[in-house]
DSSP file (Angstrom, degrees, kcal/mol; ACC not computed):
  #  RESIDUE AA STRUCTURE BP1 BP2  ACC     N-H-->O    O-->H-N    N-H-->O    O-->H-N    TCO  KAPPA ALPHA  PHI   PSI    X-CA   Y-CA   Z-CA
    1    1 A M     >        0   0    0      0, 0.0     4,-2.1     0, 0.0     5,-0.1   0.000 360.0 360.0 360.0 -37.0   56.6   65.2  111.0
    2    2 A R  H  >  +     0   0    0      2,-0.2     4,-2.5     1,-0.2     5,-0.3   0.918 360.0  52.4 -60.8 -43.1   59.4   66.4  113.3
    3    3 A D  H  > S+     0   0    0      1,-0.2     4,-2.0     2,-0.2     5,-0.2   0.933 109.8  47.4 -58.3 -47.3   60.9   68.3  110.4
    4    4 A Y  H  > S+     0   0    0      1,-0.2     4,-2.5     2,-0.2    -1,-0.2   0.894 111.8  51.6 -61.9 -39.9   57.6   70.0  109.7
    5    5 A H  H  X S+     0   0    0     -4,-2.1     4,-2.9     2,-0.2    -2,-0.2   0.939 111.9  44.0 -64.7 -50.0   57.1   70.9  113.4
    6    6 A W  H  X S+     0   0    0     -4,-2.5     4,-2.4     1,-0.2    -1,-0.2   0.862 114.5  50.6 -69.1 -32.9   60.5   72.5  113.9
    7    7 A K  H  X S+     0   0    0     -4,-2.0     4,-2.4    -5,-0.3    -1,-0.2   0.901 111.7  46.7 -69.6 -41.9   60.2   74.4  110.6
    8    8 A T  H  X S+     0   0    0     -4,-2.5     4,-2.8    -5,-0.2    -2,-0.2   0.938 112.7  50.4 -65.7 -44.5   56.8   75.7  111.5
    9    9 A A  H  X S+     0   0    0     -4,-2.9     4,-2.6     1,-0.2    -2,-0.2   0.922 111.3  48.3 -53.9 -46.0   58.0   76.7  115.0
   10   10 A A  H  X S+     0   0    0     -4,-2.4     4,-2.5     2,-0.2     5,-0.2   0.910 111.9  49.0 -65.6 -40.6   61.0   78.5  113.5
   11   11 A I  H  X S+     0   0    0     -4,-2.4     4,-3.0     1,-0.2     5,-0.2   0.946 113.1  47.8 -61.0 -47.8   58.8   80.4  111.0
   12   12 A N  H  X S+     0   0    0     -4,-2.8     4,-1.8     1,-0.2    -2,-0.2   0.884 112.6  48.9 -61.6 -38.6   56.4   81.4  113.7
   13   13 A E  H  X S+     0   0    0     -4,-2.6     4,-2.2     2,-0.2    -1,-0.2   0.905 114.3  44.7 -64.5 -44.4   59.3   82.6  115.9
   14   14 A L  H  X S+     0   0    0     -4,-2.5     4,-2.2     2,-0.2    -2,-0.2   0.860 110.4  54.2 -69.3 -38.8   60.8   84.6  113.2
   15   15 A S  H  <>S+     0   0    0     -4,-3.0     5,-2.4    -5,-0.2     4,-0.5   0.890 110.9  47.7 -60.6 -40.3   57.4   86.1  112.1
   16   16 A L  H ><5S+     0   0    0     -4,-1.8     3,-0.7    -5,-0.2    -2,-0.2   0.920 110.9  50.1 -66.6 -46.3   56.9   87.2  115.6
   17   17 A A  H 3<5S+     0   0    0     -4,-2.2    -2,-0.2     1,-0.2    -1,-0.2   0.867 117.2  40.0 -61.8 -36.6   60.4   88.7  115.9
   18   18 A F  T 3<5S-     0   0    0     -4,-2.2    -1,-0.2     2,-0.1    -2,-0.2   0.427 106.5-128.1 -92.3  -1.3   59.9   90.6  112.6
   19   19 A S  T < 5 +     0   0    0     -3,-0.7     2,-0.3    -4,-0.5    -3,-0.2   0.909  69.3 115.3  52.5  48.0   56.3   91.5  113.5
   20   20 A V  S   <S-     0   0    0     -5,-2.4    -1,-0.2    -6,-0.1    -2,-0.1  -0.893  73.1 -90.9-133.7 166.6   55.0   90.2  110.1
   21   21 A K    >   -     0   0    0     -2,-0.3     3,-2.1     1,-0.1     4,-0.4  -0.455  42.0-109.8 -71.6 151.5   52.7   87.4  109.0
   22   22 A D  G >  S+     0   0    0      1,-0.3     3,-0.9     2,-0.2     4,-0.4   0.810 119.3  54.2 -56.3 -31.4   54.4   84.1  108.3
   23   23 A E  G 3  S+     0   0    0      1,-0.2    -1,-0.3     2,-0.1     4,-0.2   0.627 108.5  51.2 -80.5  -9.1   53.7   84.4  104.5
   24   24 A E  G <> S+     0   0    0     -3,-2.1     4,-2.3     1,-0.1    -1,-0.2   0.357  83.1  96.8-101.0   4.4   55.5   87.8  104.6
   25   25 A L  H <> S+     0   0    0     -3,-0.9     4,-2.8    -4,-0.4     5,-0.2   0.925  80.3  48.8 -61.2 -51.1   58.6   86.6  106.3
   26   26 A S  H  > S+     0   0    0     -4,-0.4     4,-2.7     1,-0.2     5,-0.2   0.902 110.7  51.3 -58.8 -42.5   60.8   86.0  103.3
   27   27 A T  H  > S+     0   0    0     -4,-0.2     4,-2.3     1,-0.2    -1,-0.2   0.946 111.4  49.1 -62.6 -45.2   60.0   89.5  101.9
   28   28 A A  H  X S+     0   0    0     -4,-2.3     4,-2.1     1,-0.2    -2,-0.2   0.886 110.7  49.3 -61.6 -39.8   60.9   91.0  105.3
   29   29 A V  H  X S+     0   0    0     -4,-2.8     4,-2.8     2,-0.2     5,-0.2   0.939 111.4  48.0 -64.2 -47.6   64.1   89.1  105.5
   30   30 A F  H  X S+     0   0    0     -4,-2.7     4,-2.0    -5,-0.2    -2,-0.2   0.874 110.4  52.7 -64.2 -34.7   65.2   90.1  102.0
   31   31 A R  H  X S+     0   0    0     -4,-2.3     4,-2.5    -5,-0.2    -1,-0.2   0.931 111.3  46.6 -65.4 -42.1   64.4   93.8  102.7
   32   32 A L  H  X S+     0   0    0     -4,-2.1     4,-2.7     1,-0.2    -2,-0.2   0.887 109.8  53.2 -69.3 -34.2   66.5   93.7  105.9
   33   33 A L  H  X S+     0   0    0     -4,-2.8     4,-2.1     2,-0.2    -1,-0.2   0.913 111.1  47.1 -60.2 -40.8   69.3   92.0  104.0
   34   34 A Q  H  X S+     0   0    0     -4,-2.0     4,-2.2     2,-0.2    -2,-0.2   0.889 112.4  49.6 -70.0 -39.7   69.2   94.8  101.4
   35   35 A E  H  X S+     0   0    0     -4,-2.5     4,-2.9     2,-0.2    -2,-0.2   0.902 110.2  50.7 -65.1 -39.6   69.1   97.5  104.1
   36   36 A A  H  X S+     0   0    0     -4,-2.7     4,-2.3     2,-0.2    -2,-0.2   0.914 111.4  48.3 -62.5 -42.5   72.1   95.8  105.9
   37   37 A A  H  X S+     0   0    0     -4,-2.1     4,-2.1     2,-0.2    -2,-0.2   0.904 112.3  48.4 -63.3 -43.0   74.0   95.8  102.6
   38   38 A D  H  X S+     0   0    0     -4,-2.2     4,-2.6     1,-0.2    -2,-0.2   0.920 111.9  50.0 -66.7 -41.4   73.1   99.5  101.9
   39   39 A D  H  X S+     0   0    0     -4,-2.9     4,-2.8     2,-0.2    -2,-0.2   0.900 109.2  51.5 -61.6 -40.0   74.2  100.4  105.5
   40   40 A R  H  X S+     0   0    0     -4,-2.3     4,-2.5     2,-0.2    -1,-0.2   0.893 109.7  49.5 -61.6 -40.5   77.5   98.6  105.0
   41   41 A H  H  X S+     0   0    0     -4,-2.1     4,-2.1     2,-0.2    -2,-0.2   0.940 113.2  47.2 -65.3 -46.1   78.1  100.5  101.8
   42   42 A T  H  X S+     0   0    0     -4,-2.6     4,-2.6     2,-0.2    -2,-0.2   0.924 111.3  50.5 -61.0 -44.7   77.3  103.8  103.6
   43   43 A V  H  X S+     0   0    0     -4,-2.8     4,-2.8     1,-0.2    -1,-0.2   0.914 111.7  48.3 -59.2 -46.4   79.6  102.9  106.6
   44   44 A N  H  X S+     0   0    0     -4,-2.5     4,-2.2     2,-0.2    -1,-0.2   0.873 110.9  50.6 -61.3 -39.4   82.4  102.1  104.2
   45   45 A Q  H  X S+     0   0    0     -4,-2.1     4,-1.9     2,-0.2    -2,-0.2   0.925 113.6  44.7 -66.8 -45.7   81.9  105.4  102.4
   46   46 A L  H  X S+     0   0    0     -4,-2.6     4,-2.6     2,-0.2    -2,-0.2   0.906 110.3  54.2 -64.9 -42.2   81.9  107.4  105.6
   47   47 A R  H  X S+     0   0    0     -4,-2.8     4,-2.4     1,-0.2    -2,-0.2   0.893 109.4  49.1 -60.2 -41.2   84.9  105.5  106.9
   48   48 A N  H  X S+     0   0    0     -4,-2.2     4,-2.3     2,-0.2    -1,-0.2   0.903 110.8  49.6 -62.0 -41.0   86.8  106.4  103.7
   49   49 A E  H  X S+     0   0    0     -4,-1.9     4,-2.5     2,-0.2    -2,-0.2   0.891 110.7  49.7 -66.7 -40.6   85.8  110.0  104.0
   50   50 A L  H  X S+     0   0    0     -4,-2.6     4,-2.7     2,-0.2    -2,-0.2   0.903 111.4  49.0 -64.5 -41.0   87.0  110.1  107.7
   51   51 A L  H  X S+     0   0    0     -4,-2.4     4,-3.0     2,-0.2    -2,-0.2   0.908 111.3  50.3 -65.1 -39.8   90.4  108.5  106.7
   52   52 A S  H  X S+     0   0    0     -4,-2.3     4,-2.4     2,-0.2    -2,-0.2   0.947 112.8  45.7 -60.1 -47.3   90.8  111.0  103.9
   53   53 A A  H  X S+     0   0    0     -4,-2.5     4,-2.3     2,-0.2    -2,-0.2   0.903 113.0  50.4 -62.0 -42.7   90.0  113.9  106.3
   54   54 A E  H  X S+     0   0    0     -4,-2.7     4,-3.3     2,-0.2     5,-0.2   0.924 109.8  51.0 -62.0 -44.2   92.4  112.4  108.9
   55   55 A A  H  X S+     0   0    0     -4,-3.0     4,-2.5     1,-0.2     5,-0.2   0.937 110.8  48.8 -56.8 -46.4   95.2  112.0  106.3
   56   56 A A  H  X S+     0   0    0     -4,-2.4     4,-1.8    -5,-0.2    -1,-0.2   0.907 113.2  46.6 -62.5 -41.7   94.7  115.6  105.3
   57   57 A R  H  X S+     0   0    0     -4,-2.3     4,-2.3     2,-0.2    -2,-0.2   0.939 112.4  50.2 -66.1 -49.5   94.9  116.8  108.9
   58   58 A L  H  X S+     0   0    0     -4,-3.3     4,-1.0     1,-0.2    -2,-0.2   0.908 111.9  48.5 -56.8 -42.7   98.0  114.6  109.7
   59   59 A A  H  < S+     0   0    0     -4,-2.5     3,-0.2    -5,-0.2    -1,-0.2   0.878 111.5  49.1 -67.0 -37.6   99.8  116.0  106.6
   60   60 A T  H  < S+     0   0    0     -4,-1.8    -1,-0.2     1,-0.2    -2,-0.2   0.864 115.6  43.0 -71.3 -36.8   99.0  119.6  107.5
   61   61 A E  H  < S+     0   0    0     -4,-2.3    -1,-0.2    -5,-0.1    -2,-0.2   0.564  90.6 109.5 -83.4  -9.3  100.1  119.2  111.1
   62   62 A A  S  < S-     0   0    0     -4,-1.0     9,-0.2    -3,-0.2     2,-0.1  -0.356  73.7-111.8 -72.0 142.7  103.3  117.2  110.2
   63   63 A P        -     0   0    0      0, 0.0     7,-2.3     0, 0.0     2,-0.3  -0.400  31.9-112.5 -74.6 152.8  106.7  119.0  110.7
   64   64 A L  E     +A   69   0A   0      5,-0.2     2,-0.3    -2,-0.1     5,-0.2  -0.591  32.8 177.8 -84.6 142.8  108.7  119.9  107.6
   65   65 A W  E >  S-A   68   0A   0      3,-3.4     3,-1.6    -2,-0.3   100,-0.0  -0.913  74.1 -19.1-146.6 118.6  112.0  118.1  106.9
   66   66 A N  T 3  S-     0   0    0     -2,-0.3     3,-0.1     1,-0.3    -2,-0.0   0.893 127.6 -51.6  46.6  49.3  113.9  119.0  103.7
   67   67 A D  T 3  S+     0   0    0      1,-0.2     2,-0.4     0, 0.0    -1,-0.3   0.601 122.8 101.0  69.4  13.3  110.9  120.5  102.1
   68   68 A A  E <  S-A   65   0A   0     -3,-1.6    -3,-3.4    28,-0.0     2,-0.4  -0.935  71.4-123.4-126.4 151.8  108.8  117.4  102.8
   69   69 A R  E     -Ab  64  96A   0     26,-2.8    28,-3.0    -2,-0.4     2,-0.6  -0.806  19.0-153.5 -95.6 135.4  106.3  116.7  105.6
   70   70 A I  E     - b   0  97A   0     -7,-2.3     2,-0.7    -2,-0.4    28,-0.2  -0.940   4.2-162.0-113.5 115.2  107.0  113.7  107.8
   71   71 A V  E     + b   0  98A   0     26,-3.6    28,-3.6    -2,-0.6     2,-0.5  -0.866  12.2 179.9 -96.3 115.6  103.9  112.1  109.4
   72   72 A R  E     + b   0  99A   0     -2,-0.7     2,-0.4    26,-0.2    28,-0.2  -0.952  10.5 160.0-120.9 111.7  104.9  110.0  112.4
   73   73 A C  E     - b   0 100A   0     26,-1.9    28,-2.1    -2,-0.5     2,-0.5  -0.995  26.6-161.2-139.4 136.4  102.0  108.3  114.3
   74   74 A A  E     - b   0 101A   0     -2,-0.4     2,-0.4    26,-0.2    28,-0.2  -0.957  17.8-164.3-108.8 130.5  101.7  105.3  116.6
   75   75 A F  E     - b   0 102A   0     26,-2.7    28,-2.8    -2,-0.5     2,-0.5  -0.902   7.8-149.3-117.7 145.6   98.2  103.9  117.0
   76   76 A V  E    S- b   0 103A   0     -2,-0.4    28,-0.1    26,-0.2    26,-0.0  -0.943  77.8  -6.0-115.8 129.4   97.0  101.5  119.7
   77   77 A G  S    S+     0   0    0     26,-0.9    -1,-0.1    -2,-0.5    27,-0.1   0.608  92.0 137.6  72.5  10.4   94.2   99.0  119.0
   78   78 A R        -     0   0    0     25,-0.2    -1,-0.2     1,-0.1    -3,-0.1  -0.712  65.4-100.3 -91.5 140.8   93.6  100.3  115.5
   79   79 A P    >>  -     0   0    0      0, 0.0     4,-1.6     0, 0.0     3,-0.8  -0.387  27.3-135.4 -60.0 128.3   93.0   97.7  112.7
   80   80 A P  H 3> S+     0   0    0      0, 0.0     4,-2.4     0, 0.0     5,-0.2   0.868 102.1  57.5 -51.0 -42.1   96.3   97.4  110.7
   81   81 A E  H 3> S+     0   0    0      1,-0.2     4,-2.0     2,-0.2     5,-0.1   0.858 104.7  51.6 -61.0 -33.2   94.5   97.5  107.3
   82   82 A E  H <> S+     0   0    0     -3,-0.8     4,-2.1     2,-0.2    -1,-0.2   0.895 110.0  48.1 -70.1 -37.5   93.0  100.8  108.2
   83   83 A V  H  X S+     0   0    0     -4,-1.6     4,-2.1     2,-0.2    -2,-0.2   0.859 110.1  52.7 -71.6 -31.2   96.4  102.2  109.1
   84   84 A R  H  X S+     0   0    0     -4,-2.4     4,-2.2     2,-0.2    -2,-0.2   0.897 108.7  50.1 -65.7 -39.4   97.9  100.9  105.9
   85   85 A R  H  X S+     0   0    0     -4,-2.0     4,-2.3     2,-0.2    -2,-0.2   0.896 108.6  53.0 -63.9 -39.5   95.1  102.6  104.0
   86   86 A L  H  X S+     0   0    0     -4,-2.1     4,-2.4     1,-0.2    -2,-0.2   0.900 107.6  51.1 -61.8 -42.0   95.9  105.9  105.9
   87   87 A A  H  X S+     0   0    0     -4,-2.1     4,-1.8     2,-0.2    -2,-0.2   0.912 110.0  50.3 -64.6 -39.6   99.6  105.5  104.8
   88   88 A L  H  < S+     0   0    0     -4,-2.2     4,-0.2     2,-0.2    -2,-0.2   0.905 108.9  50.9 -65.0 -38.4   98.4  105.1  101.2
   89   89 A L  H >< S+     0   0    0     -4,-2.3     3,-1.2     1,-0.2     4,-0.3   0.898 109.9  49.8 -64.0 -40.1   96.3  108.2  101.4
   90   90 A L  H >< S+     0   0    0     -4,-2.4     3,-1.3     1,-0.2    -1,-0.2   0.860 105.1  58.8 -63.8 -34.3   99.2  110.2  102.7
   91   91 A A  T 3< S+     0   0    0     -4,-1.8    24,-0.5     1,-0.2    -1,-0.2   0.488  94.7  65.7 -76.0  -2.1  101.3  108.9   99.9
   92   92 A K  T <  S+     0   0    0     -3,-1.2    -1,-0.2    -4,-0.2    -2,-0.2   0.566  93.1  77.3 -89.0 -11.8   98.9  110.4   97.4
   93   93 A G  S <  S-     0   0    0     -3,-1.3     2,-0.4    -4,-0.3    22,-0.2   0.425  93.5 -77.0 -77.2-144.6   99.7  113.9   98.5
   94   94 A H  S    S-     0   0    0      1,-0.2   -25,-0.2    20,-0.1    -1,-0.1  -0.993  96.0 -18.9-130.3 126.5  102.7  116.1   97.7
   95   95 A K  S    S+     0   0    0     -2,-0.4   -26,-2.8     1,-0.2     2,-0.4   0.912  93.7 144.5  43.2  63.9  106.1  115.6   99.3
   96   96 A T  E     -b   69   0A   0    -28,-0.2    18,-1.8    -3,-0.1     2,-0.4  -0.986  35.6-162.7-132.4 137.8  104.9  113.6  102.3
   97   97 A I  E     -bC  70 113A   0    -28,-3.0   -26,-3.6    -2,-0.4     2,-0.5  -0.982   9.4-155.5-121.5 135.0  106.4  110.7  104.2
   98   98 A A  E     +bC  71 112A   0     14,-3.6    14,-2.1    -2,-0.4     2,-0.5  -0.954  14.2 178.4-113.8 122.7  104.3  108.5  106.4
   99   99 A L  E     +bC  72 111A   0    -28,-3.6   -26,-1.9    -2,-0.5     2,-0.3  -0.876  25.1 165.3-117.6  91.9  105.8  106.6  109.3
  100  100 A L  E     +bC  73 110A   0     10,-2.4    10,-3.0    -2,-0.5     2,-0.3  -0.827  10.4 175.0-116.6 144.0  102.8  104.8  110.8
  101  101 A G  E     -bC  74 109A   0    -28,-2.1   -26,-2.7    -2,-0.3     2,-0.4  -0.990  21.4-146.9-148.5 160.1  102.6  101.9  113.3
  102  102 A V  E     -bC  75 108A   0      6,-2.6     6,-2.2    -2,-0.3     2,-0.2  -0.993  18.4-148.9-125.5 126.8  100.2   99.9  115.2
  103  103 A S  E     +b   76   0A   0    -28,-2.8   -26,-0.9    -2,-0.4     2,-0.3  -0.595  39.5 115.1 -95.2 162.1  101.1   98.5  118.6
  104  104 A G  S    S-     0   0    0     -2,-0.2    46,-0.4   -28,-0.1     3,-0.1  -0.899  89.8 -36.6 173.5-151.9   99.8   95.3  120.1
  105  105 A K  S    S+     0   0    0     -2,-0.3    45,-1.5     1,-0.2     2,-0.4   0.921 140.0  20.5 -59.9 -43.8  101.4   92.1  121.1
  106  106 A Q  E    S- D   0 149A   0     43,-0.3    -1,-0.2    44,-0.1     2,-0.1  -0.976  90.9-116.5-123.7 143.7  103.5   92.7  118.0
  107  107 A A  E     -     0   0A   0     41,-3.0    40,-1.7    -2,-0.4    41,-0.4  -0.443  20.3-158.3 -78.1 149.0  104.2   95.9  116.3
  108  108 A R  E     -CD 102 146A   0     -6,-2.2    -6,-2.6    38,-0.2     2,-0.3  -0.999   8.9-160.7-128.5 128.5  103.1   96.6  112.7
  109  109 A L  E     -CD 101 145A   0     36,-3.1    36,-1.9    -2,-0.4     2,-0.4  -0.859  10.5-172.5-112.0 145.7  104.8   99.3  110.6
  110  110 A F  E     -CD 100 144A   0    -10,-3.0   -10,-2.4    -2,-0.3     2,-0.5  -0.925   8.9-178.8-136.1 108.3  103.6  101.0  107.4
  111  111 A F  E     +CD  99 143A   0     32,-2.4    32,-3.0    -2,-0.4     2,-0.3  -0.918  12.1 157.5-108.6 134.0  106.0  103.4  105.7
  112  112 A A  E     -CD  98 142A   0    -14,-2.1   -14,-3.6    -2,-0.5     2,-0.3  -0.984  16.0-173.4-148.3 156.3  105.0  105.3  102.6
  113  113 A C  E     -C   97   0A   0     28,-1.7   -16,-0.2    -2,-0.3   -22,-0.1  -0.980  33.8 -94.4-147.4 162.5  106.0  108.4  100.6
  114  114 A T    >   -     0   0    0    -18,-1.8     3,-1.4    -2,-0.3   -22,-0.1  -0.258  36.6-110.6 -75.1 165.0  104.7  110.3   97.7
  115  115 A Q  T 3  S+     0   0    0    -24,-0.5    -1,-0.1     1,-0.3   -21,-0.1   0.676 112.4  69.0 -71.5 -16.9  106.0  109.6   94.2
  116  116 A D  T 3  S+     0   0    0    -20,-0.1     2,-0.4     2,-0.0    -1,-0.3   0.376  91.7  75.6 -82.2   4.4  107.7  113.1   94.1
  117  117 A L    <   -     0   0    0     -3,-1.4    -4,-0.1   -21,-0.1   -21,-0.0  -0.906  68.4-151.2-117.3 146.5  110.3  111.8   96.7
  118  118 A T        +     0   0    0     -2,-0.4     2,-0.4     2,-0.1    -3,-0.1  -0.112  49.8 131.4-108.8  35.7  113.2  109.5   96.1
  119  119 A I        -     0   0    0      1,-0.0     2,-1.1    22,-0.0     3,-0.1  -0.740  57.9-132.1 -91.9 137.6  113.4  107.9   99.5
  120  120 A D     >  -     0   0    0     -2,-0.4     4,-2.3     1,-0.2     5,-0.2  -0.753  26.0-179.5 -90.4  97.4  113.5  104.0   99.6
  121  121 A M  H  > S+     0   0    0     19,-3.2     4,-2.6    -2,-1.1     5,-0.2   0.824  78.6  58.7 -70.0 -29.2  110.8  103.2  102.2
  122  122 A A  H  > S+     0   0    0     17,-0.4     4,-2.5     2,-0.2    -1,-0.2   0.916 108.0  45.1 -66.3 -41.5  111.4   99.5  101.8
  123  123 A A  H  > S+     0   0    0      2,-0.2     4,-2.5     1,-0.2     5,-0.2   0.924 113.3  50.5 -62.6 -47.1  115.1   99.9  102.8
  124  124 A L  H  X S+     0   0    0     -4,-2.3     4,-2.4     1,-0.2    -2,-0.2   0.929 113.2  46.6 -60.2 -42.9  114.2  102.2  105.7
  125  125 A L  H  X S+     0   0    0     -4,-2.6     4,-3.0     1,-0.2     5,-0.3   0.916 110.9  50.9 -67.1 -41.6  111.6   99.7  106.9
  126  126 A R  H  X S+     0   0    0     -4,-2.5     4,-2.3     2,-0.2    -1,-0.2   0.907 112.4  46.5 -62.2 -39.2  113.9   96.8  106.6
  127  127 A D  H  X S+     0   0    0     -4,-2.5     4,-1.9     2,-0.2    -2,-0.2   0.915 114.6  48.0 -67.7 -43.3  116.6   98.6  108.6
  128  128 A T  H  X S+     0   0    0     -4,-2.4     4,-1.2    -5,-0.2    -2,-0.2   0.959 115.1  43.7 -64.0 -50.3  114.1   99.7  111.3
  129  129 A C  H ><>S+     0   0    0     -4,-3.0     5,-3.3     1,-0.2     3,-0.6   0.917 112.2  53.1 -60.2 -44.5  112.6   96.1  111.7
  130  130 A A  H ><5S+     0   0    0     -4,-2.3     3,-0.7    -5,-0.3    -1,-0.2   0.855 104.9  55.8 -61.0 -35.2  115.9   94.5  111.7
  131  131 A T  H 3<5S+     0   0    0     -4,-1.9    -1,-0.2     1,-0.2    -2,-0.2   0.833 114.9  37.8 -66.2 -30.1  117.1   96.7  114.4
  132  132 A F  T <<5S-     0   0    0     -4,-1.2    -1,-0.2    -3,-0.6    -2,-0.2   0.261 123.4 -96.2-107.9  13.7  114.1   95.7  116.7
  133  133 A G  T < 5S+     0   0    0     -3,-0.7    -3,-0.2    -4,-0.4     2,-0.1   0.704  88.9 101.1  85.8  21.2  114.0   92.0  115.7
  134  134 A G      < -     0   0    0     -5,-3.3     2,-0.3    -6,-0.2    13,-0.2  -0.358  52.8-142.0-118.5-161.1  111.4   92.0  113.1
  135  135 A G  E     +E  146   0A   0     11,-2.5    11,-2.8    -2,-0.1     2,-0.3  -0.935  25.2 136.6-156.4 176.7  111.2   92.0  109.3
  136  136 A G  E     -E  145   0A   0     -2,-0.3     2,-0.3     9,-0.3     9,-0.2  -0.941  15.0-172.4 160.5-177.4  109.3   93.3  106.3
  137  137 A G  E     +E  144   0A   0      7,-2.1     7,-2.6    -2,-0.3     2,-0.3  -0.939  12.7 146.9-176.2-163.8  109.6   94.7  102.9
  138  138 A G  E     -E  143   0A   0     -2,-0.3     5,-0.3     5,-0.2   -16,-0.0  -0.999  50.9 -37.6 150.4-147.9  107.8   96.3  100.0
  139  139 A Q  E >   -E  142   0A   0      3,-3.2     3,-0.6    -2,-0.3   -17,-0.4  -0.600  60.9 -96.5-108.8 167.6  108.3   98.8   97.3
  140  140 A P  T 3  S+     0   0    0      0, 0.0   -19,-3.2     0, 0.0     3,-0.1   0.817 124.3  35.6 -57.3 -28.4  110.3  102.1   97.3
  141  141 A H  T 3  S+     0   0    0      1,-0.3   -28,-1.7   -21,-0.2     2,-0.3   0.480 126.6  31.3-105.5  -5.4  107.1  104.2   98.0
  142  142 A L  E <   +DE 112 139A   0     -3,-0.6    -3,-3.2   -30,-0.2     2,-0.3  -0.905  63.9 159.8-154.5 127.3  105.3  101.7  100.3
  143  143 A A  E     -DE 111 138A   0    -32,-3.0   -32,-2.4    -2,-0.3     2,-0.3  -0.980  11.6-171.2-141.7 152.2  106.6   99.1  102.7
  144  144 A Q  E     +DE 110 137A   0     -7,-2.6    -7,-2.1    -2,-0.3     2,-0.3  -0.995  20.2 125.8-145.8 154.0  105.2   97.2  105.7
  145  145 A G  E     +DE 109 136A   0    -36,-1.9   -36,-3.1    -2,-0.3     2,-0.3  -0.930   6.6 149.6-175.1-165.5  106.5   95.0  108.3
  146  146 A G  E     +DE 108 135A   0    -11,-2.8   -11,-2.5    -2,-0.3   -38,-0.2  -0.976  12.1 153.8 155.1-137.5  106.8   94.3  112.0
  147  147 A G  E     +     0   0A   0    -40,-1.7   -39,-0.1     1,-0.4    -1,-0.1   0.563  52.9 109.1  89.4   9.5  107.1   91.2  114.2
  148  148 A F  E    S-     0   0A   0    -41,-0.4   -41,-3.0     1,-0.1    -1,-0.4  -0.768  85.2 -64.9-113.7 162.3  108.9   92.9  117.0
  149  149 A P  E >   -D  106   0A   0      0, 0.0     3,-1.9     0, 0.0   -43,-0.3  -0.142  41.5-132.8 -52.4 134.8  107.4   93.6  120.5
  150  150 A G  G >  S+     0   0    0    -45,-1.5     3,-1.6   -46,-0.4     4,-0.2   0.762 102.4  66.6 -61.5 -29.2  104.6   96.1  120.4
  151  151 A D  G 3  S+     0   0    0    -46,-0.3    -1,-0.3     1,-0.3     4,-0.2   0.507  94.6  60.4 -71.7  -3.7  106.0   98.1  123.3
  152  152 A K  G <> S+     0   0    0     -3,-1.9     4,-2.7     1,-0.1    -1,-0.3   0.360  74.4 103.7-102.4   1.8  109.0   99.0  121.0
  153  153 A L  H <> S+     0   0    0     -3,-1.6     4,-2.5     1,-0.2     5,-0.2   0.920  80.6  44.1 -50.9 -56.2  106.7  100.8  118.5
  154  154 A N  H  > S+     0   0    0     -4,-0.2     4,-2.3     1,-0.2    -1,-0.2   0.884 113.5  52.7 -59.6 -39.7  107.5  104.4  119.5
  155  155 A E  H  > S+     0   0    0      1,-0.2     4,-2.5     2,-0.2    -1,-0.2   0.930 110.5  48.1 -60.9 -44.7  111.2  103.5  119.7
  156  156 A A  H  X S+     0   0    0     -4,-2.7     4,-2.3     1,-0.2    -2,-0.2   0.883 110.9  49.3 -66.3 -39.0  111.1  102.0  116.1
  157  157 A L  H  X S+     0   0    0     -4,-2.5     4,-2.4    -5,-0.2    -1,-0.2   0.869 111.6  49.9 -70.5 -34.4  109.3  105.1  114.7
  158  158 A D  H  X S+     0   0    0     -4,-2.3     4,-2.8    -5,-0.2    -2,-0.2   0.914 109.1  52.4 -67.0 -40.3  111.9  107.4  116.3
  159  159 A F  H  X S+     0   0    0     -4,-2.5     4,-2.4     2,-0.2    -2,-0.2   0.941 112.0  45.9 -57.4 -49.4  114.7  105.2  114.8
  160  160 A A  H  X S+     0   0    0     -4,-2.3     4,-1.9     2,-0.2    -1,-0.2   0.912 113.2  48.8 -60.9 -44.9  113.1  105.6  111.4
  161  161 A Y  H  X S+     0   0    0     -4,-2.4     4,-2.1     1,-0.2    -1,-0.2   0.927 112.6  48.2 -58.3 -46.5  112.6  109.3  111.8
  162  162 A D  H  X S+     0   0    0     -4,-2.8     4,-2.1     1,-0.2    -2,-0.2   0.873 107.8  55.5 -64.5 -38.4  116.2  109.8  113.0
  163  163 A A  H  X S+     0   0    0     -4,-2.4     4,-1.6     1,-0.2    -1,-0.2   0.877 108.5  48.2 -61.7 -38.2  117.4  107.7  110.0
  164  164 A L  H  < S+     0   0    0     -4,-1.9    -1,-0.2     2,-0.2    -2,-0.2   0.914 109.8  51.9 -69.9 -38.0  115.6  110.0  107.6
  165  165 A A  H  < S+     0   0    0     -4,-2.1    -2,-0.2     1,-0.2    -1,-0.2   0.860 110.9  47.8 -63.0 -37.0  117.1  113.1  109.4
  166  166 A R  H  <        0   0    0     -4,-2.1    -1,-0.2    -5,-0.1    -2,-0.2   0.830 360.0 360.0 -71.5 -30.3  120.6  111.5  109.0
  167  167 A G     <        0   0    0     -4,-1.6    -1,-0.1    -5,-0.2    -3,-0.1   0.292 360.0 360.0  37.5 360.0  119.7  110.9  105.4
């Protein structure tokens, strides 16, 4: 009996909240779940479009070095996975190097370059992280790491930029 009462109370509460009759509740819930899924899909699509536009803008504004563009950006409070995706988008371009980082308690670095460049981003990242007390690795065209204090992020990006310039 207790089980019946709490389930009936829950159905009545939810029906009231959704402004539907109790027999229409499951249909309303499934409709809202589908709308939420559609909205998530749309948000992800728009987020990807924004990242693509941001990557294009950053590449256009980046200074030239040896006929390549170097995008150097430090982000605060941005999700690391989003910054990694931005680095990947920049690496799809032409003669572009991405030196991106996220500060926080610990810094996170994402270094990438396009396939038409022969720079070893993994070596550059390892040297940079080791200099500041962190670590990392990756492939020649995409590397990530960190583990050093977040307040050293700009210093680390400058170090990597200067290492490229010394080449």
